[in-house]
C-alpha positions as CSV (number, residue, x, y, z in Angstrom):
1,M,51.4,63.1,94.6
2,L,52.3,61.2,91.3
3,N,52.5,57.9,93.2
4,L,49.2,58.4,94.8
5,F,47.7,59.2,91.4
6,I,49.1,55.9,89.9
7,T,47.9,53.8,92.8
8,L,44.3,55.0,92.4
9,P,41.8,52.5,90.8
10,A,41.3,52.9,87.0
11,H,37.8,54.4,87.3
12,L,39.0,57.1,89.9
13,R,42.0,57.9,87.6
14,T,39.6,58.3,84.7
15,V,37.4,60.7,86.7
16,C,40.7,62.7,87.7
17,V,41.7,63.1,84.1
18,C,38.2,64.1,83.0
19,S,38.2,66.8,85.9
20,I,41.5,68.1,84.8
21,A,40.3,68.4,81.3
22,L,37.1,70.1,82.4
23,F,39.1,72.5,84.7
24,M,41.4,73.4,81.8
25,S,38.4,74.1,79.5
26,V,36.7,76.3,82.1
27,T,40.1,78.1,82.8
28,V,40.5,78.9,79.1
29,T,36.9,80.0,78.7
30,L,37.1,82.4,81.6
31,H,40.4,83.7,80.2
32,A,38.7,84.5,76.9
33,Q,35.7,86.2,78.6
34,R,37.5,88.9,80.6
35,D,36.1,92.3,81.1
36,S,36.2,93.8,77.6
37,T,36.4,97.4,78.9
38,F,40.2,97.2,79.2
39,P,42.0,98.0,76.0
40,F,43.7,94.6,75.9
41,S,41.2,92.5,77.4
42,Q,40.0,89.9,74.6
43,R,42.5,87.1,74.1
44,D,41.0,86.3,70.7
45,I,41.8,89.7,69.3
46,L,45.5,89.2,68.9
47,S,44.8,85.6,67.9
48,R,42.9,86.6,64.8
49,P,44.9,87.8,61.6
50,A,45.8,91.3,61.6
51,A,43.3,93.7,60.0
52,D,46.2,95.8,58.6
53,T,49.9,96.5,58.9
54,L,51.6,99.6,60.0
55,R,54.8,100.0,58.2
56,L,57.8,102.0,59.6
57,E,57.7,104.6,56.9
58,E,54.0,105.3,57.8
59,L,54.9,105.8,61.4
60,F,57.6,108.2,60.4
61,A,55.0,110.1,58.2
62,A,52.7,110.4,61.3
63,I,55.6,111.5,63.6
64,N,56.7,114.0,61.0
65,A,53.3,115.6,60.6
66,N,51.9,115.8,64.2
67,H,54.4,115.2,66.9
68,P,54.6,118.2,69.3
69,K,58.5,118.3,69.5
70,L,58.5,118.8,65.7
71,R,56.0,121.5,65.9
72,A,58.0,123.4,68.6
73,A,61.2,123.0,66.3
74,I,59.1,124.4,63.5
75,L,58.3,127.4,65.6
76,G,61.9,127.7,66.1
77,V,62.5,127.9,62.4
78,E,59.7,130.5,62.2
79,R,61.4,132.5,64.9
80,A,64.6,132.4,63.0
81,D,62.8,133.7,59.9
82,A,61.2,136.5,61.9
83,S,64.6,137.4,63.4
84,V,65.9,137.9,59.8
85,M,62.9,139.9,58.8
86,R,63.4,142.1,61.9
87,A,67.2,142.5,61.1
88,W,66.4,143.6,57.6
89,G,63.9,146.0,59.0
90,T,66.7,148.2,60.1
91,L,67.2,149.2,56.4
92,D,63.6,150.1,55.9
93,P,63.0,153.7,54.7
94,Q,61.7,155.9,57.4
95,L,59.5,159.0,57.0
96,R,59.4,161.7,59.7
97,S,57.7,165.1,59.9
98,Q,57.0,167.7,62.4
99,Y,55.0,170.9,62.7
100,N,55.5,173.6,65.4
101,V,53.8,177.0,65.9
102,K,54.6,179.6,68.5
103,Q,52.1,182.2,69.6
104,Q,53.1,185.1,71.8
105,D,51.1,188.2,72.8
106,G,48.3,187.3,70.5
107,K,50.6,187.1,67.5
108,F,52.2,184.0,65.7
109,K,55.9,184.4,66.3
110,N,57.3,181.2,64.5
111,N,55.8,178.6,62.1
112,E,57.8,175.7,61.1
113,F,57.1,172.4,59.2
114,G,59.6,169.9,58.2
115,G,59.8,166.3,56.9
116,D,62.3,163.9,55.4
117,L,62.7,160.4,54.0
118,T,65.6,158.4,55.1
119,V,66.7,155.5,53.0
120,P,69.5,153.4,54.7
121,I,71.7,151.6,52.1
122,Y,73.0,148.0,53.0
123,W,76.7,149.1,52.5
124,G,76.5,151.8,55.0
125,P,75.5,155.1,53.2
126,K,72.2,156.9,53.9
127,V,70.1,159.0,51.5
128,V,67.9,161.6,53.0
129,A,65.4,163.6,51.0
130,G,63.9,166.4,52.9
131,F,61.6,169.5,52.9
132,R,61.3,172.3,55.6
133,R,59.4,175.5,55.7
134,N,60.3,177.9,58.6
135,L,58.9,181.3,59.0
136,G,59.3,184.0,61.8
137,F,62.9,183.1,62.7
138,F,65.5,185.8,63.0
139,D,68.3,183.2,62.3
140,Q,68.7,183.3,58.5
141,D,70.1,179.7,58.5
142,V,66.8,178.6,60.0
143,L,64.5,180.9,58.0
144,T,63.3,179.7,54.7
145,P,61.2,181.4,52.0
146,E,57.5,180.8,52.0
147,S,57.9,178.3,49.4
148,G,60.1,176.2,51.5
149,E,63.5,174.5,51.0
150,L,64.1,171.2,49.4
151,S,67.2,169.0,49.9
152,V,68.8,165.7,49.2
153,A,71.5,164.6,51.5
154,L,74.0,161.7,51.1
155,Q,75.9,160.5,54.3
156,V,78.8,158.1,53.7
157,P,81.1,156.5,56.3
158,L,84.9,156.9,55.3
159,W,86.6,154.6,57.9
160,R,84.6,152.8,60.5
161,N,81.5,150.9,59.2
162,I,82.8,150.6,55.8
163,M,83.4,146.8,56.1
164,I,80.5,146.2,58.5
165,D,78.2,148.2,60.5
166,K,75.6,147.6,63.2
167,N,72.8,147.0,60.6
168,R,74.8,144.6,58.4
169,A,76.0,142.8,61.6
170,S,72.4,142.2,62.8
171,I,71.3,140.9,59.4
172,Q,74.3,138.7,58.8
173,K,74.1,137.3,62.3
174,A,70.4,136.4,61.9
175,E,71.0,134.9,58.6
176,A,73.8,132.8,60.0
177,L,71.6,131.3,62.8
178,Q,68.8,130.6,60.4
179,P,70.4,127.3,59.2
180,G,70.9,126.3,62.9
181,A,67.3,126.4,63.5
182,Q,66.6,124.2,60.6
183,A,69.2,121.9,61.7
184,N,67.6,121.7,65.2
185,L,64.4,120.6,63.6
186,T,66.3,118.0,61.6
187,E,68.0,116.8,64.9
188,Q,64.7,116.6,66.7
189,R,63.2,114.7,63.8
190,N,66.2,112.3,63.7
191,E,66.0,111.7,67.4
192,L,62.3,110.8,67.1
193,F,62.9,108.5,64.2
194,L,65.6,106.7,65.9
195,K,63.6,106.1,69.2
196,S,60.4,105.2,67.3
197,S,62.4,102.8,65.1
198,E,63.8,101.0,68.1
199,K,60.2,100.8,69.7
200,Y,58.8,99.6,66.3
201,W,61.3,96.8,65.9
202,D,60.7,95.8,69.6
203,W,57.0,95.7,68.6
204,S,57.6,93.5,65.6
205,A,59.8,91.1,67.5
206,A,57.2,90.8,70.4
207,Y,54.5,90.2,67.7
208,Q,56.6,87.4,66.1
209,K,57.3,85.8,69.4
210,F,53.6,86.0,70.3
211,R,52.8,84.1,67.2
212,I,55.6,81.5,68.1
213,A,54.1,81.1,71.5
214,Q,50.6,80.9,70.1
215,Q,51.5,78.2,67.7
216,L,53.4,76.2,70.5
217,L,50.2,76.4,72.6
218,T,48.0,75.2,69.8
219,I,50.2,72.2,69.2
220,A,50.0,71.4,73.0
221,E,46.2,71.7,73.1
222,F,45.8,69.6,70.0
223,R,48.2,66.9,71.5
224,F,46.3,66.8,74.8
225,E,43.0,66.3,73.0
226,S,44.6,63.3,71.1
227,I,46.2,61.8,74.2
228,K,43.0,62.3,76.2
229,Q,41.1,60.2,73.6
230,E,43.9,57.6,73.5
231,V,43.8,57.4,77.3
232,Q,40.0,56.9,77.2
233,R,40.5,54.1,74.7
234,G,43.1,52.5,76.9
235,E,45.8,53.1,74.3
236,R,48.0,55.3,76.4
237,A,48.9,55.7,80.2
238,I,47.0,58.3,82.1
239,I,50.2,59.9,83.3
240,D,50.8,61.1,79.5
241,S,47.6,63.2,79.7
242,V,48.9,64.8,83.0
243,E,52.1,65.6,81.4
244,A,50.3,66.9,78.3
245,Y,48.2,69.1,80.6
246,Q,51.2,70.4,82.5
247,E,52.8,71.4,79.2
248,I,49.7,73.3,78.2
249,Q,49.8,75.3,81.4
250,R,53.6,75.9,80.9
251,R,53.0,77.1,77.2
252,L,49.9,79.1,78.3
253,G,52.0,81.1,80.8
254,S,54.5,81.9,78.0
255,Y,51.6,82.7,75.7
256,V,50.3,85.3,78.3
257,K,53.6,86.7,78.8
258,S,54.2,87.1,75.1
259,R,50.9,88.8,74.6
260,R,51.7,91.2,77.4
261,D,55.0,92.0,75.6
262,V,53.0,92.9,72.5
263,E,50.6,95.1,74.4
264,K,53.5,96.8,76.0
265,A,55.2,97.3,72.7
266,I,52.0,98.8,71.2
267,I,51.8,101.3,74.0
268,A,55.5,102.2,73.6
269,V,55.0,103.0,69.8
270,S,51.8,104.8,70.5
271,I,53.6,107.4,72.5
272,F,55.0,108.7,69.2
273,L,51.6,109.1,67.5
274,W,49.5,112.3,67.7
275,N,46.5,113.5,65.9
276,A,46.5,116.8,63.9
277,D,44.4,118.5,66.6
278,G,47.3,118.0,69.1
279,T,45.6,115.0,71.0
280,S,47.4,111.7,71.6
281,A,46.7,108.9,69.3
282,A,46.8,105.1,69.9
283,I,47.5,102.1,67.6
284,P,44.4,99.7,67.5
285,I,45.3,96.2,68.7
286,A,44.1,94.7,65.4
287,I,47.0,96.5,63.7
288,A,50.2,94.5,63.3
289,P,53.8,95.6,62.5
290,A,55.7,94.6,59.5
291,S,57.7,91.4,59.7
292,L,61.4,91.7,60.4
293,P,63.3,91.8,57.0
294,A,66.3,89.8,56.4
295,P,69.6,91.5,57.6
296,Q,72.0,93.0,55.0
297,L,75.8,93.2,55.5
298,L,77.3,96.6,55.6
299,N,80.2,97.0,53.1
300,F,83.4,99.1,53.4
301,N,82.5,101.5,50.5
302,Q,79.2,102.3,51.9
303,Y,80.8,102.9,55.3
304,G,83.3,105.3,54.0
305,A,80.7,107.2,52.1
306,D,78.4,107.4,55.0
307,K,81.0,108.6,57.4
308,S,81.9,111.4,55.1
309,N,78.1,112.2,54.7
310,A,77.8,112.3,58.5
311,L,80.6,115.0,58.9
312,L,78.7,117.1,56.4
313,F,75.2,116.7,57.3
314,R,74.8,115.8,60.9
315,P,72.5,118.3,62.4
316,E,74.5,118.7,65.6
317,L,77.4,119.9,63.6
318,L,75.3,122.2,61.4
319,E,73.9,123.9,64.4
320,L,77.5,124.5,65.7
321,N,78.6,125.7,62.4
322,A,75.7,128.2,62.5
323,E,76.8,129.3,66.0
324,Y,80.4,129.5,64.7
325,D,79.4,131.8,61.8
326,A,77.2,134.0,64.0
327,A,80.2,134.4,66.3
328,G,82.2,135.4,63.3
329,V,80.0,138.2,62.7
330,D,80.4,139.5,66.1
331,V,84.2,139.3,65.8
332,R,84.3,141.2,62.5
333,F,82.0,143.9,63.9
334,A,83.9,144.2,67.1
335,N,87.1,144.5,65.1
336,E,85.6,147.4,63.2
337,Q,85.2,149.4,66.4
338,W,88.9,150.1,66.6
339,K,88.7,152.4,63.6
340,P,87.9,156.2,64.0
341,E,84.3,157.1,63.0
342,V,84.5,159.5,60.0
343,N,81.4,160.3,58.2
344,V,80.9,162.9,55.3
345,K,77.6,164.4,54.6
346,F,76.8,166.3,51.4
347,A,73.3,168.0,51.0
348,P,72.4,170.1,47.9
349,F,69.3,172.2,48.6
350,S,67.1,174.8,47.1
351,Q,65.2,177.7,48.6
352,Q,63.2,178.2,45.5
353,F,61.0,175.0,45.5
354,S,59.3,175.6,42.2
355,Q,62.8,175.9,40.4
356,G,64.2,172.6,41.8
357,L,67.7,172.0,43.3
358,G,70.0,174.9,42.6
359,G,67.4,177.4,41.4
360,Q,68.8,180.3,39.5
361,T,71.8,181.1,41.5
362,G,73.9,177.8,41.2
363,L,74.3,174.9,43.4
364,N,73.4,175.5,47.1
365,Y,74.7,172.8,49.4
366,K,75.7,171.8,52.9
367,L,78.9,169.8,53.6
368,G,79.9,168.3,56.9
369,I,82.4,165.8,58.3
370,D,82.1,164.1,61.6
371,F,85.1,162.6,63.4
372,A,85.0,160.5,66.7
373,L,87.6,158.4,68.3
374,P,87.6,156.8,71.9
375,L,91.1,157.5,73.3
376,I,91.6,154.4,75.5
377,Q,89.4,151.9,73.5
378,R,88.4,149.7,76.5
379,D,85.0,149.2,75.0
380,A,86.4,148.1,71.7
381,R,89.0,145.8,73.3
382,G,86.4,144.2,75.6
383,Q,83.9,143.8,72.8
384,F,86.5,142.1,70.5
385,A,87.8,139.9,73.4
386,L,84.3,138.7,74.1
387,A,83.5,137.9,70.5
388,D,86.8,136.2,69.9
389,I,86.3,133.9,73.1
390,K,82.8,133.1,72.0
391,Q,84.0,132.1,68.6
392,R,86.8,129.9,69.9
393,E,84.5,128.3,72.4
394,V,82.1,127.2,69.6
395,D,85.1,126.0,67.5
396,L,86.2,123.7,70.4
397,K,82.7,122.4,70.7
398,R,82.6,121.8,67.0
399,R,85.9,119.8,67.1
400,L,84.5,117.7,69.9
401,M,81.4,117.1,68.2
402,Q,83.1,116.0,64.9
403,R,85.0,113.5,67.1
404,D,81.7,112.3,68.6
405,V,80.1,112.0,65.2
406,E,83.0,109.8,63.9
407,A,82.7,107.7,67.1
408,D,79.1,107.4,66.6
409,V,79.4,106.1,63.1
410,D,82.3,103.6,64.0
411,D,80.3,102.3,66.9
412,A,77.1,102.0,64.9
413,A,78.9,100.2,62.1
414,S,80.4,97.8,64.5
415,E,77.1,97.1,66.0
416,V,75.5,96.4,62.6
417,I,78.3,94.0,61.7
418,A,78.0,92.1,65.0
419,A,74.3,92.0,64.8
420,Y,74.5,90.7,61.3
421,E,76.7,87.9,62.4
422,Q,74.5,87.1,65.4
423,A,71.5,87.0,63.2
424,Q,73.2,84.6,60.8
425,A,74.1,82.3,63.7
426,A,70.6,82.5,65.1
427,Q,69.1,81.6,61.7
428,L,71.3,78.5,61.5
429,E,70.5,77.5,65.0
430,R,66.9,77.9,64.3
431,A,67.0,75.7,61.2
432,A,68.8,73.0,63.2
433,A,66.4,73.1,66.0
434,V,63.4,72.8,63.6
435,T,65.0,69.8,62.1
436,M,65.4,68.1,65.4
437,E,61.9,69.0,66.3
438,Q,60.4,67.6,63.2
439,S,62.6,64.4,63.5
440,E,61.6,63.9,67.1
441,R,57.9,64.3,66.3
442,E,58.1,61.6,63.6
443,L,59.8,59.2,66.0
444,F,57.0,59.9,68.5
445,T,54.5,59.2,65.8
446,R,56.1,55.8,65.2
447,G,56.3,55.1,69.0
448,E,60.1,55.4,69.1
449,S,60.1,58.5,71.4
450,N,58.3,59.8,74.2
451,L,56.2,62.8,75.1
452,F,58.7,64.4,77.4
453,T,61.4,64.5,74.7
454,V,59.0,65.8,72.0
455,N,58.0,68.7,74.5
456,I,61.8,69.4,75.0
457,R,62.4,69.5,71.3
458,E,59.4,71.8,70.6
459,R,60.6,74.2,73.4
460,A,64.2,74.2,72.2
461,S,62.9,75.0,68.6
462,A,60.5,77.7,70.0
463,E,63.4,79.3,71.9
464,A,65.7,79.1,68.9
465,Q,63.0,80.9,66.7
466,Q,62.6,83.5,69.5
467,R,66.4,84.0,69.6
468,E,66.4,84.5,65.9
469,V,63.6,87.1,66.2
470,D,65.6,88.9,68.9
471,A,68.7,88.8,66.8
472,L,66.8,90.3,63.8
473,A,65.4,93.0,66.0
474,T,68.8,93.8,67.3
475,F,70.0,94.1,63.8
476,H,67.3,96.4,62.7
477,K,67.6,98.6,65.7
478,A,71.4,98.7,65.0
479,A,70.7,99.7,61.4
480,A,68.5,102.5,62.6
481,R,71.1,103.8,64.9
482,Y,73.7,103.6,62.0
483,R,71.1,105.5,59.8
484,W,70.8,108.2,62.6
485,A,74.7,108.3,63.1
486,T,75.2,108.8,59.3
487,A,72.4,111.5,59.0
488,R,70.5,109.2,56.6
489,F,67.0,109.7,58.1
């Protein structure tokens, strides 16, 4: 085909070149006038300067405010708070009253009224203040004067339930699990920040590589116009214009691919954005990411402090610590069930309400002692065994998680160091490639080089710039993972 083109008469070759140029112009024009109903349909939108920049911290703020996963985790925190409130509710004072009347053969036989206020105390005792008025009973212990009977009782455990009881166990367990719910919220937030960071730096890298491809295409189009004019003046061979046109198409393909990469990256980041009303949000195409900052080397002192910080504050460990503490409450409560249940109750009372407790006849009181002890203790043994097994299981999980956390930090630190070294090498390679490109272009301007070599140098320079961008993105994604591993989000 090339030999056929060269053997054509000069006027036909000129016509071919003009046709090629016209075809290219029409192609580019049609490319720019695609259907604008698609979200990424207008080529010139990305070509224009960005209207604004979305910084990574702003992305984090939007995620933290509206992401459904975090809202669900916040509900978990509220659920834990409600569980604590409910557990403390077992110590709420309780007021009870009753009124009974018995009528037989047209006469009232019995008339009884009673009420009491029970106030549980956190450490186990109970205080009960009561009043009763019973008329019409033959049993003198049940019968009261018409003025009624006032009493105040104190019930105290003497053996079982001194160290811990059911109420205290439920309160302590609910309070132990409360930090676990907060740690789960932190874990969900850290996971979202890590994943969104990776997508953000992919977007930044795609955007930078798009700008490189755009610049490369612009150079090729400008060179084609210059060569076309030189061909028309007879200063250059026609084949140079064909090669320049071929280079335009090659770079146009790279341009379209890089634009698609930007569009794909925008969609990937938009997945993390939600509006306050719970609807999904999107990043406008005119918004650009921040540029890739220069990498920073990780030093040994920072690594040691970060590793210690991870073992203290990684939310996965905090969750397991909360489970371990809650299981410890179950162990203490189960261990309490071995003891005999001995309760003493002392209740001074008065049957002369107007004269207060004791009246005129000295102190009237009721005294009682309750004793209970299961003989075989199978329930206590089984309850203690289950609670002890649960705590040991959680402890094993915690030890494994500590090892995983250490491995996460070590691996992330190794990745950061390697990515830093790759970024440094890519920077030096890019500087050398740019120098070669500029030198070759100067030689071409003086007529000491050819178009093919210039194109090769420009491609090599662009590829080196893209490799540097990829290396920087890799470093910042590694830094985000290190930040996640060390609980620094």
